C-alpha positions in Angstrom: -28.5 11.8 16.2 -30.2 8.8 17.8 -29.1 6.6 14.9 -25.4 7.5 15.3 -25.5 6.9 19.1 -27.1 3.5 18.5 -24.5 2.7 15.9 -21.7 3.6 18.3 -23.3 1.4 21.0 -23.5 -1.5 18.6 -19.9 -1.0 17.6 -18.9 -1.1 21.2 -20.7 -4.4 21.6 -19.0 -5.8 18.5 -15.6 -4.6 19.8 -16.3 -6.4 23.1 -17.3 -9.6 21.4 -14.3 -9.6 19.1 -12.0 -8.7 22.0 -13.2 -11.7 24.0 -12.8 -14.0 21.0 -9.2 -12.6 20.4 -8.3 -13.1 24.1 -9.6 -16.6 24.0 -7.5 -17.2 20.8 -4.4 -15.8 22.5 -4.8 -18.1 25.5 -5.3 -21.1 23.3 -2.6 -20.4 20.7 0.1 -18.8 22.8 -1.0 -19.6 26.4 -0.5 -16.0 27.3 -2.4 -12.7 27.4 -1.5 -10.1 24.9 -3.4 -7.1 23.6 -1.9 -7.4 20.1 -4.5 -10.0 19.1 -7.3 -7.8 20.4 -6.5 -4.7 18.4 -5.5 -6.6 15.2 -8.8 -8.5 15.4 -10.8 -5.4 15.9 -9.1 -3.6 13.0 -9.6 -6.6 10.7 -13.3 -7.0 11.6 -13.8 -3.2 11.1 -12.2 -3.4 7.7 -14.3 -6.4 6.7 -17.5 -4.5 7.7 -16.4 -1.5 5.7 -15.7 -3.8 2.6 -19.2 -5.3 3.0 -20.8 -1.9 3.2 -19.0 -0.7 0.1 -20.0 -3.8 -1.9 -23.7 -3.3 -0.8 -23.5 0.4 -1.7 -22.3 -0.4 -5.3 -24.6 -3.3 -6.1 -27.9 -2.3 -7.7 -31.2 -2.8 -5.8 -33.4 -5.7 -6.9 -37.1 -5.2 -7.7 -39.7 -7.9 -7.4 -42.0 -8.0 -10.4 -45.7 -8.1 -9.8 -48.9 -7.4 -11.8 -48.5 -3.6 -11.5 -44.9 -3.4 -12.7 -44.4 -1.9 -16.1 -41.8 0.2 -17.8 -42.9 3.4 -16.1 -42.9 2.2 -12.5 -39.9 -0.1 -12.9 -37.3 2.7 -12.9 -38.9 4.5 -10.1 -39.2 1.4 -7.9 -35.6 0.4 -8.7 -34.4 3.9 -7.7 -36.3 3.7 -4.4 -34.9 0.3 -3.6 -31.4 1.5 -4.4 -31.8 4.5 -2.0 -32.9 2.2 0.8 -29.9 -0.1 0.2 -27.5 2.9 0.1 -29.0 4.2 3.4 -28.4 0.8 5.1 -24.9 0.6 3.6 -24.0 4.0 5.0 -25.1 2.8 8.4 -22.9 -0.3 8.1 -20.1 1.8 6.8 -20.4 4.1 9.9 -20.4 1.0 12.1 -17.1 -0.2 10.6 -15.5 3.3 10.8 -16.6 3.7 14.4 -15.2 0.3 15.3 -11.8 1.2 13.9 -11.8 4.7 15.4 -12.8 3.4 18.9 -10.2 0.6 18.8 -7.5 3.0 17.7 -8.3 5.5 20.4 -8.3 2.7 23.0 -5.0 1.4 21.7 -3.4 4.9 21.9 -4.7 5.4 25.5 -3.5 2.0 26.6 -0.1 2.6 25.0 0.2 5.8 27.0 -1.0 4.3 30.3 0.5 0.7 30.2 4.3 0.7 30.2 6.0 -1.3 27.5 7.7 -4.2 28.9 
């Protein structure tokens, strides 16, 4: 439970940083404020994080060879390394999914609250 709360907090910070960058881009490129850049940027960054997590999840874990590595311990150590990588990849995957979900909910709430104009 603690890990998921921490991941949601990290995703909120990433959303805030991406939003500030998107607002800055909107002022520089269009000289106007629009939320379209903010939500598109958050969705793209969330999708990129999900893609990175999927690639890390699929790639095999590397094992460093030392004096105690032989054919019996190699498979076991490789399996353990892969499980560690998959655990980290699931955390990053949850980060990307929570970013997209939070940005989507905020966009829906703002579309309901702010009149179209």
